[in-house]
DONUMI-745421 format. One record per residue (C-alpha): x, y, z. Coordinates in steps of 0.5 Angstrom, whole numbers, plus 500, padded with zeros to 3 digits. Example, Ala and Ser with C-alpha at 12.3 -4.5 7.8 and 13.67 -1.06 7.14 Angstrom:
BEGIN
525491516/527498514/
// end
This chain:
BEGIN
511485475/516480475/520484469/519490474/522486480/528484476/529491473/530493481/535487482/530483486/530477483/534474489/529476494/528470499/520471498/521467491/517469484/513475485/508472481/506467486/506473492/499474495/495480491/496485497/504484497/504485489/500491489/504494495/510493491/507495485/506502489/512503492/516501485/512507482/512512488/517518489/516517496/520513500/516506501/518499504/515493505/516488511/513481509/513475513/514472520/521475519/519482516/523481510/524488507/523490500/524498498/524502493/529507490/527513494/528509500/535508499/538515502/535513508/539506508/545510507/551505507/547499509/543499503/548494499/545487501/539490505/534488500/531481502/534481509/530481516/527488519/531487525/538485521/537491517/536496523/538492529/540499533/532501532/529494532/527494539/524501539/520500532/518492534/512494538/509499532/511493527/507488531/501493532/501493524/502485524/496485528/492489524/492496527/495501522/500506526/502513524/508516527/509523526/517526527/519519531/526520534/531514533/538514534/541511528/548508526/551513521/558513519/560509524/557513530/550514533/546520530/539522532/534522527/527523526/522520521/515520520/512513519/506510517/505502518/499499514/497491515/498487508/494481508/496474506/492470501/488467507/486473510/491474515/496479516/502477512/506483512/507491513/507497508/511502511/512510508/518513511/519520510/526523514/524529517/531530521/532536517/526540518/526538526/533540527/531546523/525548528/530546534/535551531/530556530/527555537/534554540/536561537/530564540/531561547/538563547/537570545/532571550/536568555/542573553/538579552/538581559/545579561/550584562/556580565/560577560/562571565/554570566/553570558/559565557/556560563/549561560/550560553/555554554/550551559/544551554/549549548/551543552/544541554/542541547/548537544/549533550/556535551/560533557/563540557/563547553/569552553/569559550/575563549/577569546/583571542/588577546/589582541/596583543/599576545/594572540/593567546/586564547/583565554/576567557/575574561/575574568/568572571/565579573/570583569/567588564/568586556/575588554/578587561/585582562/584575559/585569564/593568564/592560563/592559555/587555552/588547551/589547544/595545540/599549535/597545529/589545531/590553532/593554525/587550523/582555527/586561524/584559517/577559519/576552519/572548523/576542527/571536528/575530532/570524532/574519536/579523540/583516542/584514534/585521531/592523531/590531531/588530538/595527541/598534539/593537544/593536552/586534551/583530558/583523557/576522558/574526552/571522547/570527541/572534540/568540536/571547535/568552531/572559530/569566530/573570525/573578525/577582520/580576517/583574524/581569529/577573534/574567538/573560538/568555542/570548544/565542545/567536549/563529548/565524553/564518548/566518540/561521536/560524529/559531529/553533524/552540520/547541525/552541531/556545527/551550526/549550533/556551536/557557531/551560533/552560540/560562539/557568535/552570540/556569546/561574542/556579541/553579548/560579551/562586548/560592553/560597548/557593542/553588547/546592546/547594539/549587537/544584540/539588536/542586530/542578532/534579533/534583526/538577523/533572527/527576524/530575517/531568518/524567520/522572514/525567509/524560512/519555508/515555514/510560517/512563523/508567528/509570535/504573540/505576547/502573553/496577552/495574545/497580541/500578534/507581534/510578528/508574522/513572516/511572509/510565508/505565514/501571511/501567505/498560508/493564512/491568506/492575510/496581510/501584515/496590517/490585518/494581524/500585527/498589533/491585533/488580538/490573535/483570537/479576533/483575527/482567527/475566531/474559527/480557532/477558538/473552539/478548535/484543536/489548535/486553539/485548545/493547544/495554544/491555550/495549553/501551551/500558554/498555561/503550562/509553558/510546554/510545547/504542543/502541536/496540532/493540525/487545523/483545517/481552514/476554509/479560506/475566503/475563496/472557498/479553498/480548504/487547507/490543512/495546516/500543521/501547527/507547532/507552538/513553543/513558549/517564550/521567556/517573556/510569557/508569549/508563544/512562538/509558533/511554526/506552521/506549514/501547509/500540509/494540504/498536499/499530504/492530506/490529499/495524498/493520504/485521501/487518494/491512498/485511502/480511495/485507491/485502497/477502497/477501489/481495490/477492495/470494491/473491485/475484488/469484492/465484486/469479482/468474488/461476488/460474481/464467482/459465487/453465482/455460477/456455483/448454484/447451477/453447477/451444484/444442482/447439476/452435480/447433485/442430479/448426476/450423483/442421484/443417478/437414474/437420469/436419462/441421457/438427455/438429462/445427463/447431456/443437459/447437466/453437463/452442458/450447464/456445468/461446462/458453460/458455468/465453468/467457462/464463465/468462472/474461468/474467465/472471471/478468475/483470469/480477471/483476478/490476475/489483472/492487477/492493473/485493473/484493480/489499481/485503476/478500477/477498470/472493467/472491460/466489457/464485450/461488445/457483441/449482439/446479445/439476445/435478450/431472451/438468452/440473457/433472461/434464460/441463463/439468469/433464471/438458470/442460475/437463480/432457479/435452484/434458490/427459488/425452488/429451495/425456498/418454495/417460491/412461485/416464479/412467474/416469467/414473461/420472456/422477451/420476444/424472439/429476435/430482440/437483442/441488445/449490444/454488450/457483454/452477455/456474461/455481465/448482462/446475465/449477472/445483472/438479471/441474476/443479481/436482481/432475481/437473487/436479491/428478490/429471492/433472498/428477501/421474499/419469504/418462502/411460498/410467496/411470489/416473484/414476477/419477472/417481466/420483459/417489455/418493449/417501450/419504444/427503443/428500450/428493453/424494460/426488465/422488471/422484477/417484482/417480489/412479495/418480500/420484506/420491502/423497504/422504506/423510502/430512505/433506503/430506496/434512494/440509496/439501495/444501489/450504493/456500494/455496501/448499503/444495508/437495511/437495518/437489521/431487525/427480528/423480521/429482517/434477519/437476512/440483512/440489507/442490500/449491498/454489493/450485488/445491487/451496486/454491481/447491477/447499477/454499475/454494469/447497467/450504466/456501462/451498457/447505456/441503461/438505467/436501473/431503479/427501485/420502488/417499494/410501497/413500504/415495509/412488508/409490501/414487496/419491492/420492484/426493480/426496473/432495468/432499462/437497456/437500449/435495444/440493438/436497432/440495426/441488427/445483423/442477420/442471425/448466423/447459423/450456429/457453428/457446427/462443432/465436430/466431435/473430436/475423432/476417436/482417439/486410439/487407446/493409449/497408456/496414460/499416467/495421471/499425476/496430481/495430488/488433488/484426488/478429486/481432480/485426478/480421479/475425474/480426469/482418469/474417468/474421462/480418459/477411461/471413457/475415451/478407451/484409454/488405459/489410465/493409471/493415477/498417482/498422487/505423488/512424484/515418487/510413486/509416479/516414478/515407480/509406476/512409470/517403470/512398470/507401466/511404460/506410459/505413452/503419455/504423462/499428464/503431470/501437475/506442477/504443484/506436487/507435494/514432494/518434488/514439483/512437476/518440473/523436477/519430475/519431468/526431468/527425472/522421467/526424461/532421464/529414464/531410458/524406458/521413458/524415451/518415447/513418452/510425451/510429457/504434458/503439464/496440467/497446471/493452474/499456473/497459466/502465465/506466459/513465464/509458466/508456459/516457458/518454464/514448462/517447455/524448458/523442463/521438457/514438457/511437450/504441451/502446457/495445458/491450464/486448469/480447468/482443462/478444455/476436453/477438446/484440446/486434451/483429446/487433440/493432444/492425445/490424438/497427436/500422440/497416437/498419430/506420431/506413435/502410429/507413424/513410428/511403430/504401426/498400429/500396435/500401440/498400447/494394449/489391445/
// end
């Protein structure tokens, strides 16, 4: 993952090395690195922002230097608006905002934009919410497109019944001014004789004499308009073009769109804004539309004909837009539906046009979308809703619907197929569920080996045990620690979490060994609850093929489940039988039992029995789901039966026997490491228990050991002790192990000392960093004693070659 981070130039991120991040942050960053959708992460109290390449177009000119900055610094103008939503997500509540309006600074000016945001909390290593995962899709183009389409309808309806040119101009100007938030809108036509711009007298028919006063546009700008070019003055106070025209000093920005006819300037529409602003393509298109429609409506001879043409153009626009469009009147009769709408609804034009909407779509009558339509019709206020429809071919589609009232009492509706988005959201939820399932499964596995370790440690603490018991206890602890170490290594494999993969070993496993080691894990619980355990072990030589640790986990989980739900003093029976080519393991308990409904789903993930006064232990959940998953991966089956509540339960596991067994090889002879001559060893670890136990182990080997829990104390002790070997932890509280190693190497008295890193960081880059800091060896916790003793033996051998046998105190 770190390599991917560096490939995106994130190595300077203030959050530090990505490999030290909490799993949720790494998973979120991995998702956004591989996503084509704009995604970002805000982490920590300052909401440090990380984002992918798809997010860069949203940032625009603020992208350089934005990575790793606080959210409030990247988006200062909208932070007060988004802070509440981010804080909701930081409090653990997901937030979804559809077409949320924001005013962003773009090109140096405020610009209205719309986004669809999704904020999801990200959890830190301690379980608290450490950050927010955000998907951001800018919907400005779509929203503005819908607004333009709705505005065109409103404008057409407003001008349709007007015959007076002055009223047409005043109505169109007022609508455009309100839509753009302008201070003033001026419309002017060109006098065919003089070429001057002026407006028709109010109340005069089209073609009558124009007003005498010229329109206030200077000659330079007039020449631009006569070429058909749009004039955009974003800041009138600082644009030299504005000085050439007699604009009012209160005008902050000016937009002028020309209307050409037969290659000549026929009219123009000017929009004045009170403050500087950046005129957008949306503004220009709206102004051009208003100019064209006003020009059309103002003509007497061509007013009605051109109005019909405009409506025909509107129909063509709606027929070709990428969204569905439909129009029905105040009586719910369908007047129009474009081709995309027909495709989405899976109907033909003949099936809908002229028919009642509710007769065509009866499933909408009692739906959220239907209620929204009723509300829009009754209140004359726009509304939106989502609807899930099942098409005749059985396909399930999701449709996003937006409805707007029309002036004739009907409704214009836009709708689009959002099935892909819904499926993508479901996949994200499923991926998150699989991640949580896998992490919970591993955590569950980690707990089981703790029982024999705890029992063995307690036995050793009590003392008065013979050498055989001590050896037996240490063997159990070592085996379970190795098992836990392998499981912890599995947690580091993030890709397995995201893909839901489990890799099983494939080796010959003795069935008796599986049962014995499972019993070893569960016996302390059974003894504590004073339960009676009856065991019939598999015959000697019976074996299966698979992963021994996982098979032990299967049997231990079933036994632990039986112990958990069996009252104290009652019995548990474990039997192993051979049925043909199958090994059958059955666990019968005298516990609380279960009803028939629960036995059918007891192996489903997170299933629990209902709690009651006599079932305070809860129900069956993750452990049995893990049993089913692992048994099936080994080619076996698992089942459960119970006569009823209070009558106990029986779990039966079947596994295929290993038919062609290889002859058992003699166990390898493990040679005890040669006794290591006495060395002076300095142990530095801020974990007191770990340091003391390592010191006791080294002292038992005959070495002189000194222990320090901080780097500064270690520096002082090294000068007086002059150790042969320094075993240094990396994560020290004052200065870390890398810096301590560098300082020790600078001390001439430490010239002959060998530095060994003893750390919980075991990735390849951690080893490379340790060797670069001067460590001769890199050992990962928990230490393998044989490896440590080999390192010490090598140190002794090297010292003997250089200085003879007199190394260390006598």
